[in-house]
Backbone as JSON, one array per atom type, in Angstrom:
{
  "sequence": "MELAFTGELWFWRGPSPWHFVTVPDEQCGALEATSAAVSYGWGMIPVAAQIGGTGWTTSLWPKDGRYVVPVKARVRKAERLVLGDQVAVRLSLDP",
  "N": [[-41.53, 86.8, -42.12], [-42.47, 83.47, -41.78], [-44.75, 81.16, -40.45], [-45.81, 77.92, -39.47], [-48.11, 75.71, -38.03], [-49.93, 73.38, -35.94], [-52.94, 73.39, -34.13], [-55.48, 73.32, -31.55], [-58.85, 74.24, -32.15], [-60.53, 76.59, -30.26], [-62.93, 78.16, -28.04], [-63.7, 81.36, -26.83], [-65.6, 82.72, -24.32], [-66.08, 85.34, -23.58], [-67.11, 88.85, -23.18], [-67.14, 89.58, -25.83], [-67.51, 87.07, -27.7], [-65.38, 84.64, -29.3], [-63.59, 82.56, -31.67], [-60.53, 80.74, -31.52], [-57.11, 79.74, -32.32], [-54.31, 78.64, -30.63], [-50.97, 79.8, -30.79], [-48.12, 77.73, -30.76], [-45.82, 77.47, -27.96], [-43.03, 77.41, -28.71], [-42.95, 78.9, -31.03], [-43.89, 81.34, -30.31], [-41.87, 82.82, -29.14], [-40.29, 83.77, -31.29], [-42.16, 85.43, -32.47], [-42.57, 87.31, -30.43], [-40.09, 88.55, -30.43], [-40.18, 90.03, -32.78], [-42.33, 91.64, -32.42], [-42.21, 94.35, -31.52], [-41.45, 95.74, -33.78], [-43.56, 95.42, -35.56], [-46.03, 95.57, -34.31], [-49.16, 97.22, -33.77], [-50.22, 98.23, -31.53], [-51.24, 97.44, -28.16], [-49.88, 95.05, -28.27], [-50.73, 93.6, -30.43], [-50.28, 91.75, -33.45], [-50.14, 92.17, -36.83], [-51.1, 89.88, -39.39], [-51.07, 87.67, -42.26], [-53.2, 85.03, -42.62], [-53.78, 81.5, -43.02], [-55.9, 78.75, -43.39], [-56.34, 75.6, -44.52], [-57.78, 75.95, -47.68], [-58.48, 78.57, -47.31], [-57.8, 81.93, -46.9], [-57.03, 84.88, -44.97], [-56.78, 88.21, -43.58], [-55.65, 89.21, -40.41], [-55.06, 89.84, -36.91], [-52.7, 88.76, -34.55], [-53.41, 88.04, -31.2], [-52.12, 88.91, -28.05], [-51.99, 86.64, -25.32], [-51.85, 85.48, -22.13], [-48.99, 85.28, -22.13], [-48.53, 84.14, -24.57], [-49.51, 83.88, -28.06], [-52.61, 84.2, -29.82], [-54.6, 83.1, -32.57], [-57.24, 84.64, -34.07], [-60.11, 83.14, -35.43], [-62.17, 83.63, -38.01], [-65.77, 83.51, -38.56], [-66.5, 83.01, -41.24], [-64.28, 81.64, -42.17], [-64.26, 79.35, -40.55], [-66.67, 78.23, -41.43], [-66.19, 77.85, -44.21], [-64.12, 75.99, -44.11], [-65.25, 73.99, -42.7], [-65.02, 73.73, -39.86], [-65.11, 72.75, -36.43], [-65.49, 73.2, -32.87], [-62.7, 72.06, -31.03], [-61.44, 70.79, -33.14], [-58.35, 69.82, -34.66], [-56.28, 72.08, -36.13], [-54.5, 73.05, -38.97], [-52.43, 75.74, -39.37], [-51.2, 78.5, -41.2], [-49.08, 81.25, -41.06], [-48.14, 84.53, -42.05], [-45.96, 87.22, -41.75], [-44.65, 90.51, -42.1], [-41.9, 91.93, -40.92]],
  "CA": [[-41.48, 85.62, -41.3], [-43.52, 82.49, -42.06], [-44.93, 80.16, -39.4], [-46.83, 76.89, -39.71], [-48.3, 74.9, -36.84], [-51.25, 72.79, -35.76], [-53.46, 73.62, -32.79], [-56.9, 73.05, -31.35], [-59.8, 75.35, -32.24], [-61.22, 76.76, -28.99], [-63.9, 79.25, -28.0], [-63.65, 82.24, -25.67], [-66.98, 83.13, -24.08], [-66.1, 86.66, -22.96], [-68.13, 89.79, -23.63], [-67.14, 89.47, -27.29], [-67.07, 85.69, -27.93], [-64.6, 84.45, -30.51], [-62.87, 81.29, -31.8], [-59.09, 80.95, -31.64], [-56.11, 78.68, -32.26], [-53.15, 79.17, -29.91], [-49.66, 79.57, -31.38], [-47.29, 76.96, -29.82], [-44.79, 78.2, -27.21], [-41.75, 77.53, -29.4], [-43.04, 79.92, -32.08], [-44.23, 82.62, -29.7], [-40.63, 83.56, -28.9], [-39.93, 84.49, -32.52], [-43.15, 86.5, -32.64], [-42.3, 88.31, -29.42], [-38.9, 89.28, -30.86], [-40.51, 90.95, -33.87], [-43.56, 92.4, -32.13], [-41.97, 95.79, -31.4], [-41.32, 96.31, -35.13], [-44.77, 95.28, -36.37], [-47.27, 95.73, -33.53], [-49.8, 98.53, -33.88], [-50.76, 98.59, -30.22], [-51.69, 96.37, -27.28], [-49.17, 93.82, -28.59], [-51.35, 92.92, -31.59], [-49.36, 91.59, -34.57], [-50.89, 91.92, -38.07], [-50.62, 88.73, -40.15], [-51.92, 86.99, -43.24], [-53.4, 83.68, -42.08], [-54.38, 80.53, -43.95], [-56.3, 77.42, -42.93], [-56.81, 74.9, -45.72], [-57.78, 76.81, -48.85], [-59.05, 79.87, -46.96], [-56.87, 82.9, -46.35], [-57.61, 86.14, -44.5], [-55.88, 89.03, -42.78], [-56.1, 89.35, -39.02], [-53.97, 90.18, -36.0], [-52.5, 87.85, -33.42], [-53.69, 88.68, -29.92], [-51.34, 88.35, -26.94], [-52.81, 86.07, -24.25], [-51.14, 84.64, -21.16], [-47.6, 85.07, -22.53], [-48.5, 83.5, -25.89], [-50.35, 84.56, -29.03], [-53.71, 83.41, -30.34], [-55.08, 83.48, -33.89], [-58.69, 84.65, -34.16], [-60.59, 82.44, -36.64], [-63.46, 84.21, -38.39], [-66.87, 82.6, -38.86], [-66.47, 82.6, -42.65], [-63.2, 80.66, -42.31], [-64.76, 78.11, -39.94], [-67.7, 77.68, -42.31], [-65.57, 77.4, -45.46], [-63.26, 74.83, -43.85], [-66.07, 73.05, -41.93], [-64.35, 73.54, -38.58], [-65.91, 72.77, -35.21], [-64.69, 73.26, -31.65], [-61.9, 70.88, -30.73], [-60.7, 70.32, -34.31], [-56.94, 70.16, -34.8], [-56.27, 72.92, -37.31], [-53.19, 73.44, -39.52], [-52.45, 77.18, -39.6], [-50.01, 79.14, -41.76], [-49.06, 82.7, -40.82], [-47.1, 85.3, -42.72], [-45.88, 88.6, -41.33], [-43.49, 91.23, -42.62], [-41.38, 92.88, -39.91]],
  "C": [[-42.71, 84.75, -41.64], [-43.56, 81.48, -40.91], [-45.99, 79.17, -39.84], [-46.89, 76.02, -38.46], [-49.7, 74.31, -36.85], [-51.67, 73.02, -34.31], [-54.95, 73.38, -32.75], [-57.73, 74.33, -31.47], [-60.57, 75.42, -30.93], [-62.05, 78.04, -29.01], [-63.74, 80.03, -26.71], [-65.02, 82.86, -25.49], [-67.1, 84.53, -23.48], [-67.19, 87.56, -23.52], [-68.22, 89.86, -25.16], [-66.63, 88.08, -27.65], [-66.36, 85.53, -29.28], [-63.95, 83.08, -30.49], [-61.4, 81.59, -32.08], [-58.35, 79.62, -31.83], [-54.89, 79.31, -31.62], [-51.86, 78.8, -30.63], [-48.82, 78.81, -30.35], [-46.18, 77.82, -29.19], [-43.53, 78.44, -28.02], [-41.79, 78.58, -30.52], [-43.4, 81.29, -31.53], [-42.99, 83.46, -29.43], [-40.2, 84.36, -30.11], [-40.89, 85.64, -32.76], [-42.88, 87.64, -31.67], [-41.11, 89.18, -29.84], [-39.2, 90.29, -31.95], [-41.68, 91.87, -33.54], [-43.34, 93.9, -32.05], [-41.91, 96.47, -32.77], [-42.64, 96.3, -35.9], [-46.07, 95.55, -35.62], [-47.83, 97.13, -33.71], [-50.46, 98.94, -32.57], [-51.27, 97.38, -29.47], [-51.0, 95.04, -27.57], [-49.74, 93.03, -29.74], [-50.35, 92.89, -32.75], [-50.17, 91.28, -35.83], [-50.26, 90.77, -38.86], [-51.58, 88.42, -41.3], [-51.99, 85.55, -42.73], [-54.03, 82.79, -43.14], [-54.68, 79.24, -43.2], [-56.9, 76.73, -44.14], [-56.7, 75.82, -46.92], [-58.28, 78.22, -48.58], [-58.0, 80.77, -46.31], [-57.6, 84.16, -45.93], [-56.52, 86.93, -43.78], [-56.51, 89.21, -41.4], [-54.92, 89.85, -38.2], [-53.92, 89.14, -34.91], [-52.74, 88.65, -32.15], [-52.77, 88.08, -28.86], [-52.29, 87.84, -25.85], [-51.96, 85.15, -23.4], [-49.72, 84.3, -21.59], [-47.44, 84.37, -23.87], [-49.31, 84.37, -26.84], [-51.45, 83.61, -29.49], [-54.15, 83.99, -31.69], [-56.6, 83.49, -33.87], [-59.14, 84.04, -35.5], [-62.02, 82.9, -36.92], [-64.49, 83.14, -38.72], [-66.83, 82.12, -40.31], [-65.37, 81.57, -42.93], [-63.66, 79.32, -41.73], [-65.79, 77.44, -40.84], [-67.08, 77.1, -43.57], [-64.76, 76.11, -45.27], [-63.97, 73.76, -43.01], [-65.42, 72.69, -40.59], [-65.36, 73.59, -37.44], [-64.96, 72.8, -34.01], [-63.96, 71.94, -31.43], [-61.14, 70.33, -31.92], [-59.23, 70.7, -34.19], [-56.79, 70.85, -36.16], [-54.83, 73.25, -37.7], [-53.29, 74.89, -39.94], [-51.12, 77.61, -40.21], [-50.15, 80.63, -41.53], [-47.91, 83.34, -41.57], [-47.14, 86.72, -42.17], [-44.6, 89.21, -41.85], [-43.03, 92.24, -41.57], [-40.84, 94.14, -40.56]]
}
C-alpha cells in the first residue's frame, strides 16, 4: 500500500517529546483495515516514509482514532523543516 498526503509538522511535549505529521482521516481508514496484518503491537504500523529527498523507516503511531508519522531530527534537518510547515509525506507499507 502506498499513501501520499500533506500535513502540518507539529510537536508533542510529552515525557518523550517528538515531532509528527498526522495522516488525514480519509487515509486512516485504509491503514486501520490493514493494521491487524502488519502491526507488531500497540497498533503501531511499520512503514517506509519519505519527505522530499529523505527516506527512513519508522512506525505509524495510533493517536485519537488516527495515525501520526514520527519525523526524526535528521529528516527535519535534511529537509529544513520547522514547526508549522506543511509537509508532503509518502508512505509505503507491505501488508
